[in-house]
mmJSON file of the N, C-alpha and C atoms, coordinates in Angstrom:
{"data_MODEL":{"atom_site":{
"group_PDB":["ATOM","ATOM","ATOM","ATOM","ATOM","ATOM","ATOM","ATOM","ATOM","ATOM","ATOM","ATOM","ATOM","ATOM","ATOM","ATOM","ATOM","ATOM","ATOM","ATOM","ATOM","ATOM","ATOM","ATOM","ATOM","ATOM","ATOM","ATOM","ATOM","ATOM","ATOM","ATOM","ATOM","ATOM","ATOM","ATOM","ATOM","ATOM","ATOM","ATOM","ATOM","ATOM","ATOM","ATOM","ATOM","ATOM","ATOM","ATOM","ATOM","ATOM","ATOM","ATOM","ATOM","ATOM","ATOM","ATOM","ATOM","ATOM","ATOM","ATOM","ATOM","ATOM","ATOM","ATOM","ATOM","ATOM","ATOM","ATOM","ATOM","ATOM","ATOM","ATOM","ATOM","ATOM","ATOM","ATOM","ATOM","ATOM","ATOM","ATOM","ATOM","ATOM","ATOM","ATOM","ATOM","ATOM","ATOM","ATOM","ATOM","ATOM","ATOM","ATOM","ATOM","ATOM","ATOM","ATOM","ATOM","ATOM","ATOM","ATOM","ATOM","ATOM","ATOM","ATOM","ATOM","ATOM","ATOM","ATOM","ATOM","ATOM","ATOM","ATOM","ATOM","ATOM","ATOM","ATOM","ATOM","ATOM","ATOM","ATOM","ATOM","ATOM","ATOM","ATOM","ATOM","ATOM","ATOM","ATOM","ATOM","ATOM","ATOM","ATOM","ATOM","ATOM","ATOM","ATOM","ATOM","ATOM","ATOM","ATOM","ATOM","ATOM","ATOM","ATOM","ATOM","ATOM","ATOM","ATOM","ATOM","ATOM","ATOM","ATOM","ATOM","ATOM","ATOM","ATOM","ATOM","ATOM","ATOM","ATOM","ATOM","ATOM","ATOM","ATOM","ATOM","ATOM","ATOM","ATOM","ATOM","ATOM","ATOM","ATOM","ATOM","ATOM","ATOM","ATOM","ATOM","ATOM","ATOM","ATOM","ATOM","ATOM","ATOM","ATOM","ATOM","ATOM","ATOM","ATOM","ATOM","ATOM","ATOM","ATOM","ATOM","ATOM","ATOM","ATOM","ATOM","ATOM","ATOM","ATOM","ATOM","ATOM","ATOM","ATOM","ATOM","ATOM","ATOM","ATOM","ATOM","ATOM","ATOM","ATOM","ATOM","ATOM","ATOM","ATOM","ATOM","ATOM","ATOM","ATOM","ATOM","ATOM","ATOM","ATOM","ATOM"],
"id":[1,2,3,4,5,6,7,8,9,10,11,12,13,14,15,16,17,18,19,20,21,22,23,24,25,26,27,28,29,30,31,32,33,34,35,36,37,38,39,40,41,42,43,44,45,46,47,48,49,50,51,52,53,54,55,56,57,58,59,60,61,62,63,64,65,66,67,68,69,70,71,72,73,74,75,76,77,78,79,80,81,82,83,84,85,86,87,88,89,90,91,92,93,94,95,96,97,98,99,100,101,102,103,104,105,106,107,108,109,110,111,112,113,114,115,116,117,118,119,120,121,122,123,124,125,126,127,128,129,130,131,132,133,134,135,136,137,138,139,140,141,142,143,144,145,146,147,148,149,150,151,152,153,154,155,156,157,158,159,160,161,162,163,164,165,166,167,168,169,170,171,172,173,174,175,176,177,178,179,180,181,182,183,184,185,186,187,188,189,190,191,192,193,194,195,196,197,198,199,200,201,202,203,204,205,206,207,208,209,210,211,212,213,214,215,216,217,218,219,220,221,222,223,224,225],
"type_symbol":["N","C","C","N","C","C","N","C","C","N","C","C","N","C","C","N","C","C","N","C","C","N","C","C","N","C","C","N","C","C","N","C","C","N","C","C","N","C","C","N","C","C","N","C","C","N","C","C","N","C","C","N","C","C","N","C","C","N","C","C","N","C","C","N","C","C","N","C","C","N","C","C","N","C","C","N","C","C","N","C","C","N","C","C","N","C","C","N","C","C","N","C","C","N","C","C","N","C","C","N","C","C","N","C","C","N","C","C","N","C","C","N","C","C","N","C","C","N","C","C","N","C","C","N","C","C","N","C","C","N","C","C","N","C","C","N","C","C","N","C","C","N","C","C","N","C","C","N","C","C","N","C","C","N","C","C","N","C","C","N","C","C","N","C","C","N","C","C","N","C","C","N","C","C","N","C","C","N","C","C","N","C","C","N","C","C","N","C","C","N","C","C","N","C","C","N","C","C","N","C","C","N","C","C","N","C","C","N","C","C","N","C","C","N","C","C","N","C","C","N","C","C","N","C","C"],
"label_atom_id":["N","CA","C","N","CA","C","N","CA","C","N","CA","C","N","CA","C","N","CA","C","N","CA","C","N","CA","C","N","CA","C","N","CA","C","N","CA","C","N","CA","C","N","CA","C","N","CA","C","N","CA","C","N","CA","C","N","CA","C","N","CA","C","N","CA","C","N","CA","C","N","CA","C","N","CA","C","N","CA","C","N","CA","C","N","CA","C","N","CA","C","N","CA","C","N","CA","C","N","CA","C","N","CA","C","N","CA","C","N","CA","C","N","CA","C","N","CA","C","N","CA","C","N","CA","C","N","CA","C","N","CA","C","N","CA","C","N","CA","C","N","CA","C","N","CA","C","N","CA","C","N","CA","C","N","CA","C","N","CA","C","N","CA","C","N","CA","C","N","CA","C","N","CA","C","N","CA","C","N","CA","C","N","CA","C","N","CA","C","N","CA","C","N","CA","C","N","CA","C","N","CA","C","N","CA","C","N","CA","C","N","CA","C","N","CA","C","N","CA","C","N","CA","C","N","CA","C","N","CA","C","N","CA","C","N","CA","C","N","CA","C","N","CA","C","N","CA","C","N","CA","C","N","CA","C","N","CA","C","N","CA","C"],
"label_alt_id":[null,null,null,null,null,null,null,null,null,null,null,null,null,null,null,null,null,null,null,null,null,null,null,null,null,null,null,null,null,null,null,null,null,null,null,null,null,null,null,null,null,null,null,null,null,null,null,null,null,null,null,null,null,null,null,null,null,null,null,null,null,null,null,null,null,null,null,null,null,null,null,null,null,null,null,null,null,null,null,null,null,null,null,null,null,null,null,null,null,null,null,null,null,null,null,null,null,null,null,null,null,null,null,null,null,null,null,null,null,null,null,null,null,null,null,null,null,null,null,null,null,null,null,null,null,null,null,null,null,null,null,null,null,null,null,null,null,null,null,null,null,null,null,null,null,null,null,null,null,null,null,null,null,null,null,null,null,null,null,null,null,null,null,null,null,null,null,null,null,null,null,null,null,null,null,null,null,null,null,null,null,null,null,null,null,null,null,null,null,null,null,null,null,null,null,null,null,null,null,null,null,null,null,null,null,null,null,null,null,null,null,null,null,null,null,null,null,null,null,null,null,null,null,null,null],
"label_comp_id":["MET","MET","MET","SER","SER","SER","LEU","LEU","LEU","PRO","PRO","PRO","LYS","LYS","LYS","PHE","PHE","PHE","ILE","ILE","ILE","LEU","LEU","LEU","GLY","GLY","GLY","ASP","ASP","ASP","ASN","ASN","ASN","THR","THR","THR","GLU","GLU","GLU","PHE","PHE","PHE","PRO","PRO","PRO","ASN","ASN","ASN","ALA","ALA","ALA","ILE","ILE","ILE","TYR","TYR","TYR","VAL","VAL","VAL","ILE","ILE","ILE","HIS","HIS","HIS","THR","THR","THR","GLU","GLU","GLU","PHE","PHE","PHE","PRO","PRO","PRO","ARG","ARG","ARG","PHE","PHE","PHE","ILE","ILE","ILE","ILE","ILE","ILE","ASN","ASN","ASN","LEU","LEU","LEU","GLU","GLU","GLU","ASN","ASN","ASN","ASP","ASP","ASP","GLU","GLU","GLU","VAL","VAL","VAL","GLU","GLU","GLU","TRP","TRP","TRP","PHE","PHE","PHE","GLU","GLU","GLU","ASP","ASP","ASP","PHE","PHE","PHE","ASP","ASP","ASP","ALA","ALA","ALA","GLU","GLU","GLU","ASP","ASP","ASP","GLN","GLN","GLN","GLY","GLY","GLY","GLU","GLU","GLU","LEU","LEU","LEU","GLU","GLU","GLU","ALA","ALA","ALA","GLU","GLU","GLU","THR","THR","THR","GLU","GLU","GLU","ASN","ASN","ASN","ALA","ALA","ALA","ILE","ILE","ILE","ASN","ASN","ASN","GLU","GLU","GLU","ALA","ALA","ALA","THR","THR","THR","ASP","ASP","ASP","PHE","PHE","PHE","TYR","TYR","TYR","ASP","ASP","ASP","ASN","ASN","ASN","GLU","GLU","GLU","VAL","VAL","VAL","ALA","ALA","ALA","LYS","LYS","LYS","TYR","TYR","TYR","ASP","ASP","ASP","ASN","ASN","ASN"],
"label_asym_id":["A","A","A","A","A","A","A","A","A","A","A","A","A","A","A","A","A","A","A","A","A","A","A","A","A","A","A","A","A","A","A","A","A","A","A","A","A","A","A","A","A","A","A","A","A","A","A","A","A","A","A","A","A","A","A","A","A","A","A","A","A","A","A","A","A","A","A","A","A","A","A","A","A","A","A","A","A","A","A","A","A","A","A","A","A","A","A","A","A","A","A","A","A","A","A","A","A","A","A","A","A","A","A","A","A","A","A","A","A","A","A","A","A","A","A","A","A","A","A","A","A","A","A","A","A","A","A","A","A","A","A","A","A","A","A","A","A","A","A","A","A","A","A","A","A","A","A","A","A","A","A","A","A","A","A","A","A","A","A","A","A","A","A","A","A","A","A","A","A","A","A","A","A","A","A","A","A","A","A","A","A","A","A","A","A","A","A","A","A","A","A","A","A","A","A","A","A","A","A","A","A","A","A","A","A","A","A","A","A","A","A","A","A","A","A","A","A","A","A","A","A","A","A","A","A"],
"label_entity_id":["1","1","1","1","1","1","1","1","1","1","1","1","1","1","1","1","1","1","1","1","1","1","1","1","1","1","1","1","1","1","1","1","1","1","1","1","1","1","1","1","1","1","1","1","1","1","1","1","1","1","1","1","1","1","1","1","1","1","1","1","1","1","1","1","1","1","1","1","1","1","1","1","1","1","1","1","1","1","1","1","1","1","1","1","1","1","1","1","1","1","1","1","1","1","1","1","1","1","1","1","1","1","1","1","1","1","1","1","1","1","1","1","1","1","1","1","1","1","1","1","1","1","1","1","1","1","1","1","1","1","1","1","1","1","1","1","1","1","1","1","1","1","1","1","1","1","1","1","1","1","1","1","1","1","1","1","1","1","1","1","1","1","1","1","1","1","1","1","1","1","1","1","1","1","1","1","1","1","1","1","1","1","1","1","1","1","1","1","1","1","1","1","1","1","1","1","1","1","1","1","1","1","1","1","1","1","1","1","1","1","1","1","1","1","1","1","1","1","1","1","1","1","1","1","1"],
"label_seq_id":[1,1,1,2,2,2,3,3,3,4,4,4,5,5,5,6,6,6,7,7,7,8,8,8,9,9,9,10,10,10,11,11,11,12,12,12,13,13,13,14,14,14,15,15,15,16,16,16,17,17,17,18,18,18,19,19,19,20,20,20,21,21,21,22,22,22,23,23,23,24,24,24,25,25,25,26,26,26,27,27,27,28,28,28,29,29,29,30,30,30,31,31,31,32,32,32,33,33,33,34,34,34,35,35,35,36,36,36,37,37,37,38,38,38,39,39,39,40,40,40,41,41,41,42,42,42,43,43,43,44,44,44,45,45,45,46,46,46,47,47,47,48,48,48,49,49,49,50,50,50,51,51,51,52,52,52,53,53,53,54,54,54,55,55,55,56,56,56,57,57,57,58,58,58,59,59,59,60,60,60,61,61,61,62,62,62,63,63,63,64,64,64,65,65,65,66,66,66,67,67,67,68,68,68,69,69,69,70,70,70,71,71,71,72,72,72,73,73,73,74,74,74,75,75,75],
"pdbx_PDB_ins_code":[null,null,null,null,null,null,null,null,null,null,null,null,null,null,null,null,null,null,null,null,null,null,null,null,null,null,null,null,null,null,null,null,null,null,null,null,null,null,null,null,null,null,null,null,null,null,null,null,null,null,null,null,null,null,null,null,null,null,null,null,null,null,null,null,null,null,null,null,null,null,null,null,null,null,null,null,null,null,null,null,null,null,null,null,null,null,null,null,null,null,null,null,null,null,null,null,null,null,null,null,null,null,null,null,null,null,null,null,null,null,null,null,null,null,null,null,null,null,null,null,null,null,null,null,null,null,null,null,null,null,null,null,null,null,null,null,null,null,null,null,null,null,null,null,null,null,null,null,null,null,null,null,null,null,null,null,null,null,null,null,null,null,null,null,null,null,null,null,null,null,null,null,null,null,null,null,null,null,null,null,null,null,null,null,null,null,null,null,null,null,null,null,null,null,null,null,null,null,null,null,null,null,null,null,null,null,null,null,null,null,null,null,null,null,null,null,null,null,null,null,null,null,null,null,null],
"Cartn_x":[-183.15,-183.284,-182.066,-182.379,-181.027,-181.015,-179.488,-179.075,-178.363,-178.645,-177.586,-176.154,-175.487,-173.833,-173.486,-174.247,-173.81,-175.298,-175.04,-176.615,-175.956,-176.7,-176.251,-176.746,-176.534,-177.185,-176.581,-177.419,-177.253,-178.208,-177.562,-178.049,-178.057,-179.899,-179.57,-178.407,-178.131,-177.061,-175.914,-175.461,-174.225,-174.427,-174.867,-175.613,-174.498,-173.361,-172.244,-171.785,-172.233,-171.877,-172.519,-171.882,-172.528,-172.128,-172.851,-172.513,-172.659,-171.813,-171.842,-171.767,-172.549,-172.454,-172.135,-170.845,-170.777,-171.097,-172.015,-172.814,-172.48,-170.817,-170.023,-169.006,-168.421,-166.708,-166.011,-165.274,-165.357,-166.177,-167.096,-168.496,-167.562,-168.266,-168.087,-168.793,-168.649,-169.107,-168.443,-168.192,-167.393,-168.176,-167.528,-168.134,-167.405,-168.133,-167.483,-166.97,-167.566,-166.761,-165.404,-165.131,-163.546,-162.972,-163.653,-162.809,-162.816,-163.263,-163.225,-163.72,-163.455,-164.019,-164.382,-165.361,-166.057,-166.197,-165.433,-165.732,-166.589,-167.154,-168.274,-167.44,-166.3,-165.658,-164.51,-164.074,-162.834,-162.05,-160.673,-159.823,-158.596,-157.766,-156.792,-155.633,-154.532,-152.94,-153.252,-154.048,-153.966,-155.012,-155.741,-156.628,-156.181,-155.187,-154.568,-154.203,-153.287,-153.223,-154.393,-155.557,-156.603,-157.387,-157.52,-158.041,-157.514,-156.026,-155.094,-155.562,-155.74,-155.959,-157.252,-158.463,-159.598,-160.062,-159.57,-159.802,-159.65,-158.961,-158.646,-159.665,-159.715,-160.842,-162.342,-162.626,-163.884,-164.302,-163.388,-163.405,-163.344,-162.89,-162.879,-164.413,-164.907,-166.152,-167.426,-167.409,-168.01,-168.144,-167.18,-167.136,-167.439,-167.266,-167.869,-169.284,-169.925,-171.05,-171.87,-171.54,-172.077,-171.928,-170.926,-170.694,-171.802,-172.246,-173.126,-174.577,-174.924,-175.933,-176.703,-175.54,-175.456,-176.097,-175.378,-175.508,-176.965,-177.746,-179.109,-180.047,-179.714,-180.339,-179.927,-178.641,-178.554,-179.18,-179.382,-180.144,-181.84],
"Cartn_y":[-4.532,-3.001,-2.297,-1.567,-1.379,0.073,0.539,2.017,2.725,3.742,4.299,4.706,4.797,4.495,5.945,6.89,7.906,8.501,9.156,9.393,10.812,11.77,13.289,13.147,13.508,13.777,15.215,15.582,16.442,16.142,16.923,16.562,18.181,18.477,19.826,20.084,19.117,18.953,19.486,19.224,19.519,20.543,21.748,22.681,22.952,22.8,23.313,21.759,20.871,19.827,19.104,18.79,18.014,16.838,15.575,14.256,13.762,12.654,12.018,10.823,9.83,8.196,7.307,6.714,5.742,4.472,3.956,2.557,1.517,1.603,0.545,0.055,-0.893,-0.813,-0.28,0.577,0.758,1.504,0.994,1.999,3.317,4.319,5.454,6.609,6.973,8.893,9.46,10.782,11.733,13.367,13.797,15.009,16.38,16.75,17.78,18.786,19.172,20.566,20.35,19.528,19.067,17.802,16.99,15.882,14.667,14.572,13.221,12.251,11.294,9.926,9.137,8.486,7.488,5.927,4.807,3.559,3.045,2.242,1.049,-0.243,-0.151,-1.357,-1.957,-2.697,-3.276,-4.109,-3.011,-3.545,-4.102,-4.954,-5.634,-5.343,-5.929,-5.387,-5.745,-6.863,-7.321,-6.266,-5.934,-4.921,-3.148,-3.19,-1.955,-1.179,-1.947,-1.641,-0.949,-2.044,-1.901,-0.667,-0.308,0.908,2.099,1.929,3.178,3.778,2.764,2.801,3.376,2.819,3.297,4.489,4.604,5.654,7.103,7.768,8.821,8.853,7.64,7.873,7.957,7.206,7.183,8.602,9.293,10.501,11.781,11.313,12.565,12.111,11.0,10.631,11.307,11.138,11.787,13.277,14.011,15.154,15.715,15.001,15.64,15.001,14.046,13.831,15.23,15.343,16.777,17.834,18.161,19.092,19.158,18.086,18.085,18.142,17.657,17.797,19.052,19.817,21.255,22.214,21.728,22.506,22.075,21.181,21.053,22.016,22.344,23.224,24.547,24.943,26.335,26.709,25.829,26.277,26.619],
"Cartn_z":[-66.672,-66.781,-67.326,-68.762,-69.27,-68.813,-68.651,-67.956,-68.948,-69.087,-69.961,-69.665,-70.407,-69.852,-68.854,-69.044,-68.031,-67.693,-66.204,-65.433,-64.988,-65.032,-64.743,-62.875,-61.798,-60.458,-59.824,-58.797,-58.185,-56.696,-55.589,-53.993,-53.695,-52.827,-52.298,-51.279,-50.71,-49.362,-50.146,-51.402,-51.777,-53.07,-53.054,-54.086,-55.132,-55.179,-56.153,-56.882,-56.175,-56.698,-57.731,-59.205,-60.201,-60.55,-60.474,-60.422,-61.86,-62.694,-63.356,-63.008,-63.011,-62.881,-64.074,-63.86,-65.113,-65.066,-65.498,-65.252,-65.787,-66.331,-67.141,-66.67,-66.479,-66.165,-66.59,-65.799,-64.3,-63.869,-62.895,-62.452,-61.32,-61.822,-60.687,-60.77,-59.819,-59.797,-59.722,-60.578,-60.555,-60.174,-59.212,-58.942,-59.726,-60.639,-61.641,-61.062,-59.966,-59.229,-59.001,-58.421,-57.796,-58.398,-59.272,-59.977,-59.087,-57.935,-57.123,-57.561,-57.36,-58.345,-56.994,-57.382,-56.199,-56.949,-56.482,-57.51,-56.385,-57.378,-57.142,-57.377,-57.85,-57.947,-57.027,-56.721,-55.911,-57.002,-56.736,-57.699,-56.908,-57.788,-57.307,-58.127,-57.958,-58.732,-59.97,-60.574,-62.005,-62.393,-62.006,-62.343,-62.581,-61.874,-61.813,-63.216,-63.89,-65.46,-66.66,-66.335,-67.288,-66.437,-65.309,-64.66,-64.636,-64.979,-65.263,-66.819,-67.889,-68.834,-69.36,-68.626,-68.502,-68.165,-67.057,-66.163,-67.044,-67.252,-68.307,-69.106,-69.737,-71.088,-70.603,-69.242,-68.827,-68.406,-67.683,-67.062,-68.152,-69.066,-70.356,-71.082,-71.152,-71.87,-70.608,-69.529,-68.752,-68.497,-68.654,-68.645,-70.113,-71.146,-72.298,-72.347,-71.95,-71.827,-71.046,-69.784,-69.433,-70.006,-70.711,-71.517,-72.959,-73.202,-74.382,-73.468,-72.303,-71.861,-71.623,-71.402,-70.636,-72.123,-73.05,-74.321,-74.86,-74.473,-74.947,-74.26,-72.943,-72.259,-72.672,-73.053,-73.57,-74.724,-75.464,-76.821,-76.856],
"occupancy":[1.0,1.0,1.0,1.0,1.0,1.0,1.0,1.0,1.0,1.0,1.0,1.0,1.0,1.0,1.0,1.0,1.0,1.0,1.0,1.0,1.0,1.0,1.0,1.0,1.0,1.0,1.0,1.0,1.0,1.0,1.0,1.0,1.0,1.0,1.0,1.0,1.0,1.0,1.0,1.0,1.0,1.0,1.0,1.0,1.0,1.0,1.0,1.0,1.0,1.0,1.0,1.0,1.0,1.0,1.0,1.0,1.0,1.0,1.0,1.0,1.0,1.0,1.0,1.0,1.0,1.0,1.0,1.0,1.0,1.0,1.0,1.0,1.0,1.0,1.0,1.0,1.0,1.0,1.0,1.0,1.0,1.0,1.0,1.0,1.0,1.0,1.0,1.0,1.0,1.0,1.0,1.0,1.0,1.0,1.0,1.0,1.0,1.0,1.0,1.0,1.0,1.0,1.0,1.0,1.0,1.0,1.0,1.0,1.0,1.0,1.0,1.0,1.0,1.0,1.0,1.0,1.0,1.0,1.0,1.0,1.0,1.0,1.0,1.0,1.0,1.0,1.0,1.0,1.0,1.0,1.0,1.0,1.0,1.0,1.0,1.0,1.0,1.0,1.0,1.0,1.0,1.0,1.0,1.0,1.0,1.0,1.0,1.0,1.0,1.0,1.0,1.0,1.0,1.0,1.0,1.0,1.0,1.0,1.0,1.0,1.0,1.0,1.0,1.0,1.0,1.0,1.0,1.0,1.0,1.0,1.0,1.0,1.0,1.0,1.0,1.0,1.0,1.0,1.0,1.0,1.0,1.0,1.0,1.0,1.0,1.0,1.0,1.0,1.0,1.0,1.0,1.0,1.0,1.0,1.0,1.0,1.0,1.0,1.0,1.0,1.0,1.0,1.0,1.0,1.0,1.0,1.0,1.0,1.0,1.0,1.0,1.0,1.0,1.0,1.0,1.0,1.0,1.0,1.0,1.0,1.0,1.0,1.0,1.0,1.0],
"B_iso_or_equiv":[0.0,0.0,0.0,0.0,0.0,0.0,0.0,0.0,0.0,0.0,0.0,0.0,0.0,0.0,0.0,0.0,0.0,0.0,0.0,0.0,0.0,0.0,0.0,0.0,0.0,0.0,0.0,0.0,0.0,0.0,0.0,0.0,0.0,0.0,0.0,0.0,0.0,0.0,0.0,0.0,0.0,0.0,0.0,0.0,0.0,0.0,0.0,0.0,0.0,0.0,0.0,0.0,0.0,0.0,0.0,0.0,0.0,0.0,0.0,0.0,0.0,0.0,0.0,0.0,0.0,0.0,0.0,0.0,0.0,0.0,0.0,0.0,0.0,0.0,0.0,0.0,0.0,0.0,0.0,0.0,0.0,0.0,0.0,0.0,0.0,0.0,0.0,0.0,0.0,0.0,0.0,0.0,0.0,0.0,0.0,0.0,0.0,0.0,0.0,0.0,0.0,0.0,0.0,0.0,0.0,0.0,0.0,0.0,0.0,0.0,0.0,0.0,0.0,0.0,0.0,0.0,0.0,0.0,0.0,0.0,0.0,0.0,0.0,0.0,0.0,0.0,0.0,0.0,0.0,0.0,0.0,0.0,0.0,0.0,0.0,0.0,0.0,0.0,0.0,0.0,0.0,0.0,0.0,0.0,0.0,0.0,0.0,0.0,0.0,0.0,0.0,0.0,0.0,0.0,0.0,0.0,0.0,0.0,0.0,0.0,0.0,0.0,0.0,0.0,0.0,0.0,0.0,0.0,0.0,0.0,0.0,0.0,0.0,0.0,0.0,0.0,0.0,0.0,0.0,0.0,0.0,0.0,0.0,0.0,0.0,0.0,0.0,0.0,0.0,0.0,0.0,0.0,0.0,0.0,0.0,0.0,0.0,0.0,0.0,0.0,0.0,0.0,0.0,0.0,0.0,0.0,0.0,0.0,0.0,0.0,0.0,0.0,0.0,0.0,0.0,0.0,0.0,0.0,0.0,0.0,0.0,0.0,0.0,0.0,0.0],
"pdbx_formal_charge":[null,null,null,null,null,null,null,null,null,null,null,null,null,null,null,null,null,null,null,null,null,null,null,null,null,null,null,null,null,null,null,null,null,null,null,null,null,null,null,null,null,null,null,null,null,null,null,null,null,null,null,null,null,null,null,null,null,null,null,null,null,null,null,null,null,null,null,null,null,null,null,null,null,null,null,null,null,null,null,null,null,null,null,null,null,null,null,null,null,null,null,null,null,null,null,null,null,null,null,null,null,null,null,null,null,null,null,null,null,null,null,null,null,null,null,null,null,null,null,null,null,null,null,null,null,null,null,null,null,null,null,null,null,null,null,null,null,null,null,null,null,null,null,null,null,null,null,null,null,null,null,null,null,null,null,null,null,null,null,null,null,null,null,null,null,null,null,null,null,null,null,null,null,null,null,null,null,null,null,null,null,null,null,null,null,null,null,null,null,null,null,null,null,null,null,null,null,null,null,null,null,null,null,null,null,null,null,null,null,null,null,null,null,null,null,null,null,null,null,null,null,null,null,null,null],
"auth_seq_id":[1,1,1,2,2,2,3,3,3,4,4,4,5,5,5,6,6,6,7,7,7,8,8,8,9,9,9,10,10,10,11,11,11,12,12,12,13,13,13,14,14,14,15,15,15,16,16,16,17,17,17,18,18,18,19,19,19,20,20,20,21,21,21,22,22,22,23,23,23,24,24,24,25,25,25,26,26,26,27,27,27,28,28,28,29,29,29,30,30,30,31,31,31,32,32,32,33,33,33,34,34,34,35,35,35,36,36,36,37,37,37,38,38,38,39,39,39,40,40,40,41,41,41,42,42,42,43,43,43,44,44,44,45,45,45,46,46,46,47,47,47,48,48,48,49,49,49,50,50,50,51,51,51,52,52,52,53,53,53,54,54,54,55,55,55,56,56,56,57,57,57,58,58,58,59,59,59,60,60,60,61,61,61,62,62,62,63,63,63,64,64,64,65,65,65,66,66,66,67,67,67,68,68,68,69,69,69,70,70,70,71,71,71,72,72,72,73,73,73,74,74,74,75,75,75],
"auth_comp_id":["MET","MET","MET","SER","SER","SER","LEU","LEU","LEU","PRO","PRO","PRO","LYS","LYS","LYS","PHE","PHE","PHE","ILE","ILE","ILE","LEU","LEU","LEU","GLY","GLY","GLY","ASP","ASP","ASP","ASN","ASN","ASN","THR","THR","THR","GLU","GLU","GLU","PHE","PHE","PHE","PRO","PRO","PRO","ASN","ASN","ASN","ALA","ALA","ALA","ILE","ILE","ILE","TYR","TYR","TYR","VAL","VAL","VAL","ILE","ILE","ILE","HIS","HIS","HIS","THR","THR","THR","GLU","GLU","GLU","PHE","PHE","PHE","PRO","PRO","PRO","ARG","ARG","ARG","PHE","PHE","PHE","ILE","ILE","ILE","ILE","ILE","ILE","ASN","ASN","ASN","LEU","LEU","LEU","GLU","GLU","GLU","ASN","ASN","ASN","ASP","ASP","ASP","GLU","GLU","GLU","VAL","VAL","VAL","GLU","GLU","GLU","TRP","TRP","TRP","PHE","PHE","PHE","GLU","GLU","GLU","ASP","ASP","ASP","PHE","PHE","PHE","ASP","ASP","ASP","ALA","ALA","ALA","GLU","GLU","GLU","ASP","ASP","ASP","GLN","GLN","GLN","GLY","GLY","GLY","GLU","GLU","GLU","LEU","LEU","LEU","GLU","GLU","GLU","ALA","ALA","ALA","GLU","GLU","GLU","THR","THR","THR","GLU","GLU","GLU","ASN","ASN","ASN","ALA","ALA","ALA","ILE","ILE","ILE","ASN","ASN","ASN","GLU","GLU","GLU","ALA","ALA","ALA","THR","THR","THR","ASP","ASP","ASP","PHE","PHE","PHE","TYR","TYR","TYR","ASP","ASP","ASP","ASN","ASN","ASN","GLU","GLU","GLU","VAL","VAL","VAL","ALA","ALA","ALA","LYS","LYS","LYS","TYR","TYR","TYR","ASP","ASP","ASP","ASN","ASN","ASN"],
"auth_asym_id":["A","A","A","A","A","A","A","A","A","A","A","A","A","A","A","A","A","A","A","A","A","A","A","A","A","A","A","A","A","A","A","A","A","A","A","A","A","A","A","A","A","A","A","A","A","A","A","A","A","A","A","A","A","A","A","A","A","A","A","A","A","A","A","A","A","A","A","A","A","A","A","A","A","A","A","A","A","A","A","A","A","A","A","A","A","A","A","A","A","A","A","A","A","A","A","A","A","A","A","A","A","A","A","A","A","A","A","A","A","A","A","A","A","A","A","A","A","A","A","A","A","A","A","A","A","A","A","A","A","A","A","A","A","A","A","A","A","A","A","A","A","A","A","A","A","A","A","A","A","A","A","A","A","A","A","A","A","A","A","A","A","A","A","A","A","A","A","A","A","A","A","A","A","A","A","A","A","A","A","A","A","A","A","A","A","A","A","A","A","A","A","A","A","A","A","A","A","A","A","A","A","A","A","A","A","A","A","A","A","A","A","A","A","A","A","A","A","A","A","A","A","A","A","A","A"],
"auth_atom_id":["N","CA","C","N","CA","C","N","CA","C","N","CA","C","N","CA","C","N","CA","C","N","CA","C","N","CA","C","N","CA","C","N","CA","C","N","CA","C","N","CA","C","N","CA","C","N","CA","C","N","CA","C","N","CA","C","N","CA","C","N","CA","C","N","CA","C","N","CA","C","N","CA","C","N","CA","C","N","CA","C","N","CA","C","N","CA","C","N","CA","C","N","CA","C","N","CA","C","N","CA","C","N","CA","C","N","CA","C","N","CA","C","N","CA","C","N","CA","C","N","CA","C","N","CA","C","N","CA","C","N","CA","C","N","CA","C","N","CA","C","N","CA","C","N","CA","C","N","CA","C","N","CA","C","N","CA","C","N","CA","C","N","CA","C","N","CA","C","N","CA","C","N","CA","C","N","CA","C","N","CA","C","N","CA","C","N","CA","C","N","CA","C","N","CA","C","N","CA","C","N","CA","C","N","CA","C","N","CA","C","N","CA","C","N","CA","C","N","CA","C","N","CA","C","N","CA","C","N","CA","C","N","CA","C","N","CA","C","N","CA","C","N","CA","C","N","CA","C","N","CA","C","N","CA","C","N","CA","C","N","CA","C"],
"pdbx_PDB_model_num":[1,1,1,1,1,1,1,1,1,1,1,1,1,1,1,1,1,1,1,1,1,1,1,1,1,1,1,1,1,1,1,1,1,1,1,1,1,1,1,1,1,1,1,1,1,1,1,1,1,1,1,1,1,1,1,1,1,1,1,1,1,1,1,1,1,1,1,1,1,1,1,1,1,1,1,1,1,1,1,1,1,1,1,1,1,1,1,1,1,1,1,1,1,1,1,1,1,1,1,1,1,1,1,1,1,1,1,1,1,1,1,1,1,1,1,1,1,1,1,1,1,1,1,1,1,1,1,1,1,1,1,1,1,1,1,1,1,1,1,1,1,1,1,1,1,1,1,1,1,1,1,1,1,1,1,1,1,1,1,1,1,1,1,1,1,1,1,1,1,1,1,1,1,1,1,1,1,1,1,1,1,1,1,1,1,1,1,1,1,1,1,1,1,1,1,1,1,1,1,1,1,1,1,1,1,1,1,1,1,1,1,1,1,1,1,1,1,1,1,1,1,1,1,1,1]
}}}
């Protein structure tokens, strides 16, 4: 199965939370309500440098993805 890089998610138990799921390495879910990130990867010390470089970029891309998706509904 081919997945998109980002998927939007929500849950009625957390009505204010807006989730963006990042399906590529490093895989994570970010809650845009509070910017909390849950990782699906196990990282070791060797991964730390790559993780720091990729994290900021991936989170910015997730936020941009959400903004673009919401803009489509506003039109």
